[in-house]
N, C-alpha and C positions, 0 to 999 in steps of 0.2 A: 145658024145663029148660036146654037148650043156649043158648037165646036169652038167658036171664038171666045165663048165665056169660060171654057174649062180651065185654061192655063192660069189666069190671074189669081183665083183663090188658092191654087196649089203652090205657086211660087213663094208668097210670103211665108206660108207655113213651113216650107222646106228651109227657108232662110233662117227662121227662128230656131228650128230644130238644130241647124248646124251650129249656131252660136251657143245654144245651150249645151250641145254635145262637147264643144271645145272647153267650156267652163267645167263641165263634169269631169273631163279627162284631166284638166289642170288640177282640180281638187284632189283627185285620186293620186296623181303624181306627187302633189305636195304632201299628202298624208303619208305615202310610202317613204318619201324623202325625209320627212320629219321623224318617222319611226327609226329609220336608218341612222340619222344623225344622233338621235337620243340614245341609241344603243351603242354606236361606235365611238361617239365623242360626247359623253354626257355633259361636260362643262360647256361645250359649244351650244348644245341643245338648250341648256339653261340660259345662256346669254342671249339667244334669239327669242326668248319668251316675250320680250317687249313687242314683237310684231303681232302676237296674238292680242296683247293688251290694247294696242293701237286700233286693231280692227274692232274690238269690243267697244272702245270709246266712240268709234264712228257709228256703231249700231245704237249706242246710248244716245247719241246726238239726234237720232231719228225717232226716239221713243215718243216724246210728247206730241209731235205733229202727226205721227201714225195713229196714236190713240185718239187724238182730237178729231181727225177726219173720219175715221172708221165709226166712232160712236155717234157723231152728228149725223152722218149719212145712214147709219143703222137705225136710228130713231125715226128718220124720215121713211125708211123702208117699212117699219112697223106701222106707221100712219097709213101708208099706201095699202098695206096688206089688210088693215082693219076695215078699209072702205069696202071690201068685197064680201064682208059679212062672215058667214059660216065657214067658208073655205079658209079665209085668212086667219080666223080665230083658232080653228082646229090646227092649222099648220103651225102657228106660232107657239101654241101650247105644246104640241108634239116636239118642236125644235128645242124648246127650253128643257123639257123633261129628258129628251134623249141626249142632249149635250151634257146635262148634269150627270146622267147615268154614265156616259163615256168618261167624263172626268173622274167619277168615282171608281170606275174600273181601272183607270190608269193608276190611281192611288193604291188600290188594293194590290194590283200586280207589282207595283213598285215596292210596296212594303213586304211582299213575299220574296222578291228577288234581291232586294237591298242593293241595287246597282251602285257602283262607286265605292262601296264599303271596302276599307283596307288600303285605299290609295294614299290617305293621310297627306294631303297637300296643303293643310291649313297654314303651315309656316311660310310657304312660298307665296301665298296670296294674302297674308295678313296685313300687308302695308295699306293699300288703298281700302280694302275691305274693312279693316279695323277702324279706319277713320269714318267710313260710312256708318258702321254699326254704332260708333260712339254718338254720332249725330242723331241716329234713329232712337237711341235710348235717352237722349237729353229731354225729350218731350214730356216724360213723366206719365201721368195718369190718362184715363180715357178721355176726359174733357179736353185736356191739352192736345191729345191726339186728334180729336175732332176739330179743335180750333186750328190745328196746323193744316187741315185740308183746305181751309179758306185762304185763297191767295191775297196778296196785297192789292193787286189790280187784276182786271180781267185778262190782260195780255201777259202779265208776269207769270201766270200759270204755265205758259208755253215756253218760258225761258229760264225758270228757276230750277228745273230738273226734277220737280216733284211730280211723280206719276199720278198720285191721288188728286193733286190740285188740277192737273190737266184733265183728268177724268171728271172731276166735279164741274169744271167749266164746260166741258163737252156736253155733259148731261143738261146743264142749264141752257146752252145754246140750242141743243137739239129739241128740247121741249118747247122753247120759245119759238123756234121756227115752225114747229108743229102747230102751235097755237095761232100763229100768224096766217096759216092757211095758204091761199094762193099768193098773197103778197110776199110770203117768205120764199117762194120758189126761186126767184133770181139769186138770193143769197145762197140757197141750197145748191144751185148750179155752180155758183162761185166756189163753194166748198168742194164740189166734185172736181172742178178744175185744179183746185189746190191739192186735192188728194192725188190726182194724176202727176202733178209736179213732185210731190213728196215721194211717191212710189217710184218715179223715174230716178230720183236721187238715190233711193234705196237700192234700186237695181244696179246703178253705177257703183255703189259701195260694194255690192255683192261680187262684182268682178275682182275685188281685192281679196275675196274669200280664200283663194289658194295661198296667198302670202300669210294671212291670219291663221289659216289651218296649219301651215308649216311651222310657224313660230309656236303656236299653242301645243301641238302634238310633240314637237321636238323638246319643248320645255318639260312637259309632263312625263314623257318617256325617259328623259334624262334624269329625272328625279326618282322614278319608280321602276324603270325597266319594263319588262314584259307585262307586269301587273296592269299597267295602263291599257295596253292593247287588249288584254283579256277582258277587262271591265267594260271597255267601249264595245267590244264584240257582244258581250253579254247584254248590254243595253239595246243594241241594234236588234239582236235576235229576239229578245223579250218583247220589243216593240212590234216587230213583224208578227210574232205569234199572237200577241194581244189583238192587233188589228184583224188578223184572220179569224180569230175566235169571235170577235165582235161582229164582223160582217156575216160569216157563215153560221154562227151560233145564235147570237142575239137578234140581229136584223132578220136573218133567215127564218128563225122560229116565229118571230112576230109577224112577218109577211105571210108565212104559211098559215098561221092561226087566223089572221084577219081577212086576207084576200085569197087564200088558197093557191098562192103562186110560189113556185120553187125558186129559191135564190140561185141555184146552179143554172137553171134555164135563163134567168134574167142576166146573169153574168155572161153566159154564152151569147145572148142577144146583143150585149153591149161590148163585145170583145174588141171591136175596132176602136171604140172610145178609150178603153183601158190602154191599148197600145199607144194611142195619141197622148194620153196623160203621162205615161211612163217616159215617152220620148221628150216631152216638154217640161216634165216635173211640175205641172200645174193643172189643176182640175178646171180652171177657167177656159183652157183651150178646147175643152169638150162641151162647154155650155150650150152653144147653138145646136150641136148634134143631139144632146140629151133632150132638149125641148122638142126637136123634130121626132126623135124616136119614141118619146113618151106619148106624143099625140098619135103616132102611127100604132102604138101598142094598144090604144083604146081608151086613154084618159082624155076627157074633154079639154079643149084648148083653154077655156077659162080657168080650169084648175091648174093645168100645167103652167100657165102664164103667171100664176100667183106663187105656187109652191116652189118651182125650180129657182127663179131669180132670188126669191126671199131666202130660200134654203142655202144659197151660195154665200149669204152673209150671216145666217143664224144657225145653220145646221152643220157644224164643223166637228164631226165626231173624231176623225183622225187627228185633227189639230188638238182637240181636247185631251186625247190619250197621250199625245206627244208632250204637251205642256206639263202635265202632272208627272209623268215618268222622268222627263228631263230635269225637272226641279228636284225630285228626290235623288236623282243621280248626282247632281251638282252638290247637294247638301251632304250626301254620303262621301263623295270624293274629297270634300274639304274637311271631313271629320267632324261635322256639326249637323247631325240629322235634324230634320224638321219635326217638331212635336205635333201631336194630333190636332190641337187647336190651331197651330200655324198652318197645317195642311188644309184644314177646313176653311180657314180664312183665305188661303191662297186659292182654293177651289172656287169660292164665291167670287173672288176678284177675276179669275180666269173666265168664269161664265159671262161676265160683262165685257171684259177687255178683249176677249178673243173674237167677238163679233166683227165681221168684216175682213178677217184675215185670209179667207179662202181665195185661191187663185192668184195671190200675190207672193211670188217667191221671196222669202226673207221676212215677211210680215210675222210669221210664227216665231222666228228668232227674236224679233223686236218685242213681241208680246211676252215671250218668256223673260226677257231682260226686264220688262216693265213690272211683271209680277214679282220677281225677286227684289227689284229696287224698292217696291212699295212695302213688302213684308219682311224681307231679310236682306238689306243692302250689303251686309257683310259677305253674302254669297254671290254678288253680282259679277265679280271678276271670274267666277267659275264658268260663265257663259262661254268663255274661250275654249273650254274643254269640249263643248258641243259643236263648235264651228267645223271641226274636221269631219264629223260624221253627220252633220245636219243635212248635207246634200244626199247622203245615202238613205236618210229617213224620209226625205221630202216626197219621194215617189209613193211610199206606203201611206203617208199622210194624205196626199192628193187622191189616191185611189179610194181610200176609206171615206173621205169627204164626198166623193162622187157617188159611191155606192149608197151612202146614207141618204143622199138627195133623191136618187132613183127609187129607193125603197119608200121614202117619204111620199113621193108623188103617187105611188100605187096605193099606199095606205090611206092617204087623205082622199083620193079618188074613191076608194071603197067605202070610207065612212060617209062621204057626201053623196054617194050613189051617182058619181060621175065617171064610173069605170065600167066599160063594156067587157064583162068577164069572158063572153064567148070569143070576142076579138082577141083578147089577151091570150087565150088558149091557142087560137089559130096562129097568131103571130109567133108565139114561142115554140110551136110545133114546126114552124117553117113553112106553113101553108101560104102565108102572105109576107114575103120578104120585104125588107125596107129598101126603097128605091134610092140609091145613092145619088141619082141625078137631082132629086129634090133638094139636096144640099147646095146645088149650084143655081138652079133657076126653076121654080115651080111651074111657070108658064111654059118654059121650054120642054119640061118633062111631059106636061099634059099634051102639048102639041105633038111631040114625037110619038107618044103612045097612040094618039088619035090617027096620025098619019100612017103609022105602021100597023094599026089595028091588031095589036098583039094583046091578048088577054093576060090577066095577072097569072103568073106561074103557079102551078099547083104544088 
């Protein structure tokens, strides 16, 4: 029986990896070609910049529906987490604090590295960006700004192109559904189906990423030469280093202090999951395995069932670091750095808007565009600069998000005393290896072990 069950789960995964693999290769080829065209034929590179602008416009088209769906469903997740009492409350507070800390780290590192400084692309993007900036400053004072958040109609918030209006309506709908209780569940399921449609469209758009990346990179390199390549590499390396320091330094120190668990042993225990994430560029692909492995590690099922799924919507440390560093890079590249108040305002917006972006390739790019459009619309065209390297940064983003949720599960388990420390030590030592067969069929695994009468390996 177990033999007949083995092939089906493996076939779809392999198929997904193949598609992602080809898109990854296409983006790499497009970036290399864009750099070559920009260096060898600068005028041609500048002329194809419209391809990058068109791709950014497609991303902008998806901003309002992505924000609406993720926020509405995110508030629903908070309501579900709150019903489990202490575990849900601790998890939510931890997610909020750690995501804010990750955003702050991104801002600090970004201000130290000053990515994008010296590219001076303001003239090339002043067209559409200047128009957006003019509209943004027409509102005047604070009361006019707040007044502008209120849409003309409930539906117009999703069509007018105002991110803050879409966010406002999403919050109203989310809290209203929460207040409706069980009677609001059919509507919530409808929003879930709508989110699947929105993300399916977003995935379709992302298949055009190679074209957008080629146009954007060719245009930038055509204007600045090798300076663009150097700055993009600086941003990538800075992001990788920041994620590594956050995981092994911040999360590792916290887990060691609270639970007495080594981050290096945990990473080794989750090695297969990291390989799966890198191959699919999404932490969502490893969600079922993380749940199974955390239970095997010694965290009670009730805690794992709350912390891991909720964390996938609310504990996005890698995405938080990416959003702030990418925003600072775009502002620096366009020669108009963000002031400290603007950085703080952007940080607050990202804390709310980034919820629900995990596991969906491209949602981080849409959230980045949303943040810039709401705070500095004159920088929105600069999202095209990120398109070419976004794919290279997505793996680090996903791995960091995944690591944050694994650590969060252990921490919350320790705080709520639902963590078996002796079992954790035994599993991480290798005394009780994880049974891969349980990922296929629990009953089949139990039956095979009983028939073979094989004791757990020492």
